[in-house]
DRENMAR-981637 format. One line per 2 residues: number of its first residue (from 1); for each residue y, x, z negated of C-alpha. Coordinates in steps of 0.25 Angstrom, whole numbers, padded with zeros to 4 digits. Last residue first. Example, Ala and Ser with C-alpha at 12.3 -4.5 7.8 and 13.67 -1.06 7.14 Angstrom:
BEGIN
2) -0004,0055,-0029  -0018,0049,-0031
# end
This chain:
BEGIN
306) 0324,0351,-0369  0317,0342,-0359
304) 0310,0333,-0370  0312,0320,-0362
302) 0320,0314,-0374  0327,0327,-0376
300) 0332,0327,-0361  0337,0313,-0362
298) 0344,0315,-0375  0350,0328,-0369
296) 0355,0320,-0357  0362,0310,-0367
294) 0368,0322,-0375  0374,0328,-0362
292) 0380,0315,-0358  0387,0314,-0372
290) 0392,0328,-0370  0397,0324,-0356
288) 0403,0312,-0362  0410,0320,-0372
286) 0415,0330,-0362  0422,0318,-0354
284) 0427,0312,-0367  0436,0324,-0371
282) 0435,0338,-0376  0423,0347,-0373
280) 0427,0353,-0360  0441,0357,-0365
278) 0455,0351,-0368  0450,0336,-0367
276) 0444,0328,-0356  0443,0313,-0358
274) 0453,0312,-0370  0463,0320,-0362
272) 0467,0334,-0361  0479,0338,-0352
270) 0477,0344,-0339  0475,0358,-0332
268) 0466,0365,-0343  0462,0379,-0339
266) 0449,0384,-0334  0438,0395,-0334
264) 0440,0399,-0349  0440,0385,-0354
262) 0428,0382,-0345  0420,0393,-0351
260) 0424,0389,-0366  0419,0374,-0364
258) 0407,0378,-0355  0402,0389,-0365
256) 0405,0379,-0376  0396,0368,-0370
254) 0385,0378,-0366  0385,0384,-0380
252) 0383,0370,-0386  0372,0367,-0377
250) 0365,0380,-0379  0367,0379,-0394
248) 0362,0365,-0394  0350,0368,-0386
246) 0346,0380,-0395  0349,0373,-0408
244) 0334,0368,-0410  0327,0355,-0416
242) 0327,0351,-0401  0331,0336,-0402
240) 0339,0337,-0415  0346,0350,-0410
238) 0349,0343,-0397  0355,0331,-0404
236) 0364,0341,-0412  0370,0346,-0400
234) 0373,0333,-0394  0379,0328,-0407
232) 0388,0340,-0408  0393,0338,-0393
230) 0394,0323,-0395  0404,0326,-0407
228) 0412,0336,-0400  0414,0326,-0388
226) 0417,0315,-0397  0428,0323,-0404
224) 0434,0328,-0391  0441,0317,-0384
222) 0446,0309,-0396  0449,0321,-0405
220) 0456,0328,-0394  0464,0316,-0390
218) 0468,0314,-0405  0474,0328,-0406
216) 0477,0333,-0420  0462,0336,-0424
214) 0463,0346,-0412  0472,0355,-0420
212) 0462,0359,-0430  0461,0374,-0426
210) 0476,0376,-0429  0473,0375,-0444
208) 0464,0388,-0443  0475,0397,-0437
206) 0481,0402,-0450  0467,0406,-0455
204) 0465,0415,-0443  0479,0422,-0445
202) 0476,0425,-0460  0471,0439,-0458
200) 0483,0442,-0449  0484,0441,-0434
198) 0499,0443,-0429  0502,0436,-0416
196) 0494,0423,-0418  0498,0413,-0407
194) 0492,0400,-0410  0481,0396,-0400
192) 0484,0385,-0390  0471,0377,-0389
190) 0470,0377,-0404  0457,0383,-0410
188) 0447,0373,-0414  0443,0363,-0425
186) 0440,0351,-0417  0426,0356,-0416
184) 0424,0353,-0431  0426,0338,-0429
182) 0415,0338,-0418  0405,0346,-0426
180) 0407,0337,-0438  0405,0325,-0430
178) 0392,0331,-0424  0387,0334,-0438
176) 0388,0320,-0442  0383,0313,-0430
174) 0371,0323,-0428  0368,0321,-0443
172) 0367,0306,-0441  0358,0307,-0429
170) 0349,0318,-0437  0346,0309,-0449
168) 0353,0315,-0461  0350,0324,-0473
166) 0343,0336,-0466  0350,0332,-0453
164) 0364,0336,-0460  0358,0350,-0462
162) 0353,0352,-0448  0366,0347,-0442
160) 0374,0357,-0450  0365,0369,-0449
158) 0360,0368,-0434  0368,0358,-0426
156) 0382,0362,-0433  0381,0376,-0438
154) 0370,0382,-0429  0375,0374,-0417
152) 0389,0379,-0420  0386,0394,-0421
150) 0377,0395,-0409  0385,0386,-0400
148) 0398,0394,-0403  0392,0407,-0400
146) 0385,0403,-0388  0397,0396,-0382
144) 0407,0407,-0386  0398,0417,-0379
142) 0397,0409,-0366  0412,0407,-0366
140) 0414,0422,-0368  0405,0424,-0356
138) 0413,0414,-0348  0426,0422,-0350
136) 0423,0431,-0338  0423,0419,-0329
134) 0438,0419,-0330  0441,0410,-0317
132) 0452,0416,-0309  0459,0406,-0309
130) 0456,0396,-0320  0450,0383,-0317
128) 0458,0371,-0319  0456,0360,-0330
126) 0460,0345,-0331  0460,0343,-0316
124) 0449,0333,-0315  0440,0343,-0308
122) 0443,0354,-0318  0439,0345,-0330
120) 0427,0341,-0323  0422,0355,-0320
118) 0424,0357,-0335  0416,0345,-0339
116) 0405,0350,-0330  0406,0363,-0338
114) 0402,0355,-0350  0389,0351,-0344
112) 0385,0364,-0338  0388,0372,-0351
110) 0381,0362,-0361  0369,0359,-0352
108) 0366,0374,-0348  0368,0379,-0363
106) 0359,0368,-0368  0348,0371,-0358
104) 0349,0386,-0361  0348,0384,-0376
102) 0336,0375,-0374  0329,0385,-0366
100) 0331,0396,-0375  0328,0388,-0388
98) 0314,0383,-0382  0306,0389,-0394
96) 0315,0382,-0404  0312,0385,-0418
94) 0317,0372,-0426  0330,0367,-0431
92) 0330,0355,-0440  0340,0361,-0450
90) 0329,0365,-0460  0321,0370,-0449
88) 0332,0381,-0447  0326,0387,-0459
86) 0332,0392,-0473  0344,0383,-0473
84) 0350,0385,-0487  0364,0381,-0483
82) 0369,0394,-0487  0358,0401,-0478
80) 0363,0393,-0466  0377,0396,-0469
78) 0374,0411,-0470  0368,0409,-0456
76) 0380,0403,-0450  0390,0412,-0456
74) 0391,0423,-0446  0392,0413,-0434
72) 0403,0405,-0441  0411,0417,-0444
70) 0410,0422,-0429  0414,0408,-0424
68) 0426,0407,-0434  0430,0421,-0429
66) 0430,0416,-0414  0439,0404,-0418
64) 0449,0413,-0425  0448,0424,-0414
62) 0453,0414,-0404  0465,0411,-0413
60) 0468,0426,-0411  0470,0426,-0396
58) 0460,0430,-0387  0466,0436,-0374
56) 0463,0450,-0378  0448,0447,-0379
54) 0448,0448,-0363  0451,0463,-0365
52) 0436,0466,-0369  0434,0472,-0383
50) 0432,0487,-0387  0444,0491,-0379
48) 0451,0498,-0391  0463,0487,-0391
46) 0453,0476,-0388  0444,0479,-0400
44) 0456,0480,-0409  0461,0466,-0405
42) 0447,0461,-0407  0446,0467,-0421
40) 0460,0461,-0424  0455,0447,-0420
38) 0442,0448,-0428  0450,0453,-0440
36) 0459,0441,-0438  0448,0430,-0435
34) 0440,0433,-0447  0449,0425,-0457
32) 0449,0413,-0448  0434,0414,-0445
30) 0432,0415,-0460  0441,0403,-0463
28) 0434,0394,-0452  0420,0399,-0454
26) 0421,0398,-0469  0426,0384,-0468
24) 0415,0380,-0459  0405,0386,-0469
22) 0411,0380,-0481  0410,0366,-0474
20) 0395,0369,-0471  0393,0373,-0485
18) 0400,0360,-0490  0390,0352,-0481
16) 0378,0360,-0486  0382,0355,-0501
14) 0385,0367,-0510  0373,0370,-0519
12) 0370,0361,-0532  0372,0369,-0545
10) 0361,0373,-0554  0365,0376,-0568
8) 0360,0364,-0574  0347,0365,-0566
6) 0345,0379,-0570  0347,0376,-0585
4) 0337,0364,-0584  0327,0374,-0577
2) 0329,0384,-0588  0327,0374,-0599
# end
């Protein structure tokens, strides 16, 4: 009787997909709510001299995206526990004694490859170098690259890709997760940030709709969606081949470092096109570069050189 009673009262747990949706929602809303106190704390730190003066150039919308990253980083491990994952082996991730080498290789390939696109942008007149070059901003670009790569690789290629692979063949899982990765990367702060003169507790929430501006620009969709899909697919492929996140984290960090670093060191001089968009990751030419990177990685994995 007790077993029957327990069976009747037992309720199925929330589907993992819904848990992931809840995670993303909490990150967006939580980051938006955390941004105002983070902003005010930074302004206080600037006034009393605890923070470098360079932070004074950051407007409030920048704090919204940074706050979302902080919330995502804090909630990754609670998400893992909520999903009932007790070991990385359940996600197809094994202990990697070569993680340092693979991270370094990925970092070098990502940063150098995308930097070449930046040189091409300057050579073709789409961008100009700033004068003087703000080299002091590069550590910020490096920190952003590592932070973003750690969070996104654990969430997308570690947790989401690992969960989908438990029920689907890895090629199908790669396509599905890479599509989600590509679509979510169209949610970003607008190029011209709205001016927020009086930051209140709801100010971050008010800025959230502005992060969907790219979906209203067909040129960006055509030029950038394939690139983001190939980025996600390439990163997922390295995880399948190495059973580790180290190379994917390095490659992702290198791409973000080059993207952010080039943004600091240059300014756009021409209108974005389908071939070359507003940044190094947008357009058909960057997509071809990522496709070439994937091709070269396939050859290297076949020869077991990574």
